[in-house]
Structures are given as C-alpha cells and as structure tokens.
C-alpha positions in Angstrom: -13.6 -22.5 75.9 -12.5 -23.4 72.4 -15.0 -20.9 70.9 -13.6 -18.0 72.9 -10.0 -18.9 72.1 -10.8 -19.1 68.4 -12.5 -15.6 68.4 -9.5 -14.1 70.3 -7.1 -15.6 67.6 -9.3 -14.3 64.7 -9.6 -10.7 66.0 -6.0 -9.9 66.0 -5.4 -11.3 62.5 -8.4 -9.5 61.0 -8.0 -6.1 62.7 -4.5 -5.3 61.5 -5.5 -6.2 57.9 -8.4 -3.7 58.1 -6.2 -1.0 59.7 -3.6 -1.4 57.0 -6.1 -0.8 54.2 -7.5 2.4 55.9 -4.2 4.0 56.7 -1.4 5.1 54.4 1.8 3.0 54.5 3.8 6.0 55.7 2.0 8.7 57.8 3.6 11.4 55.6 2.1 10.0 52.4 -1.4 11.3 53.3 -0.1 15.0 52.9 2.0 14.4 49.8 0.7 14.9 46.3 1.1 12.3 43.6 4.4 12.5 41.7 2.7 14.1 38.6 1.4 17.0 40.7 4.8 17.4 42.4 6.5 17.5 39.1 4.2 20.2 37.9 4.9 22.3 40.9 8.6 22.1 40.3 8.4 23.5 36.6 5.5 25.5 35.3 4.6 24.4 31.8 2.8 26.2 28.9 1.7 23.5 26.4 2.0 23.7 22.7 -1.6 24.5 22.1 -1.5 27.6 24.4 -1.2 31.1 23.0 -0.3 33.8 25.5 -0.3 37.5 24.8 1.1 40.0 27.4 3.5 40.1 30.3 4.3 36.6 31.6 6.0 36.6 35.1 6.9 33.5 37.0 8.6 32.8 40.4 9.4 29.2 39.4 11.2 27.5 36.6 9.1 27.3 33.4 9.0 25.3 30.1 7.1 26.9 27.2 6.1 24.8 24.2 3.4 27.2 22.9 3.3 30.7 21.6 4.1 33.7 23.6 3.9 37.5 22.5 5.0 40.1 24.9 7.5 39.8 27.8 8.7 36.9 29.8 10.3 37.5 33.2 11.7 34.8 35.5 14.5 36.8 37.1 15.8 34.1 39.5 14.6 31.0 37.6 15.3 29.0 34.5 13.3 29.1 31.2 13.2 26.4 28.6 11.8 27.2 25.3 10.5 23.8 23.8 11.1 22.7 20.2 7.6 23.6 19.2 7.6 27.0 20.8 7.2 30.3 18.9 8.2 33.2 21.1 8.0 36.8 20.1 9.1 38.4 23.4 11.8 40.0 25.4 13.1 37.5 27.9 14.7 38.0 31.3 15.6 34.9 33.3 18.6 33.4 35.4 19.2 30.8 32.6 17.5 30.2 29.2 17.6 27.1 27.1 16.3 27.6 23.5 15.1 24.6 21.6 12.4 26.5 19.5 12.2 29.9 17.9 12.7 33.2 19.7 12.3 36.7 18.3 13.3 39.2 20.8 16.1 40.0 23.2 17.3 37.5 25.9 18.8 38.7 29.1 20.2 36.0 31.4 22.0 36.4 34.7 23.9 33.0 34.3 23.6 31.5 30.8 22.0 31.0 27.5 22.0 27.7 25.6 20.7 27.5 22.1 20.4 23.9 21.0 20.6 22.5 17.4 16.9 23.0 16.9 16.9 26.5 18.4 16.9 29.9 16.8 17.2 33.4 18.2 16.6 36.6 16.2 17.6 39.3 18.7 20.2 40.4 21.1 21.6 38.2 23.9 23.1 39.6 27.0 24.6 36.8 29.3 28.0 36.0 30.9 27.9 32.6 29.2 26.5 31.5 25.8 26.5 28.1 24.2 25.6 27.5 20.6 25.1 23.9 19.4 25.9 22.9 15.8 22.9 23.9 13.7 21.7 26.6 16.1 20.7 29.9 14.5 21.6 33.3 16.0 20.9 36.6 14.3 21.7 39.5 16.6 24.4 40.9 18.9 25.9 39.1 21.9 27.2 40.8 25.0 29.0 38.4 27.5 30.6 41.3 29.5 29.7 41.2 33.2 27.3 44.0 34.2 28.3 46.2 37.2 
C-alpha cells in the first residue's frame, strides 16, 4: 500500500515538469518568430557592405547603409539613409530621413529630414522639410502641395 501511494504521488509531480519543458509557455509563442526576425520584418535593411545598382522598390519601411545607384521607390513607406550610405538615385517615399550622402532628387509625400551628418545634392519636393545644423543641401526645394 505504501508503494502504490508513493508512485501515485511521484507521477503527478514528474509529469507536469516534463510537460512544461516540451510545451511553450504561451501557446502563441510557437508561431512567433524571435524578436530579431520580427524586427527585420518591420524595416528592410541594406547593410553598409552592399552595393545595389538598378531599381529598388519596397512595400515596407527601409534603412540603407550601403551604396545604391538607380532609383528607390517606397511610395507609402519611410526611407532612412544611414550615415555610411552613398546614394546616387532618385528617391520616392512617404518620408525620407537623410543621415548619409544623397545625389539625386527626393520626392516625399509627407516630409524630408536632413540630419547634421546628411547631405543632399539634388532637388527636394515635399510638403515639409527639416534641415539640422550642419546639414548640406545643394538644389531646389518645392514645398507647395501637389494637386
């Protein structure tokens, strides 16, 4: 009788421990990607060692730290030009933040921000433009709303 009671007591304590190790803490966790993968899906990233030539189109926000020559189109999304980026392209995006060097026109539906490390050599068409102290801009600016 004591042996039977002891085995009954041991089974419930061992079985939940095994079950906890085999199952995720939250049933939804099994389908979720790790944080790093989720972050990469939120913003596409072109690293500083990447050289891209041609037409670059994205349907998500993007950060570029490398070199791009051609066109960049993110009509409904935001583009960030990193401090190491060298862009020779015409850009169309909802919002553009420039921290590196851009040679070419920028057309933004919402705004363009050129930081203290950023430079733009080309025309900017955007309803809103911000230039930080130290930013460089060589070109025309048009902030009139397009009809």
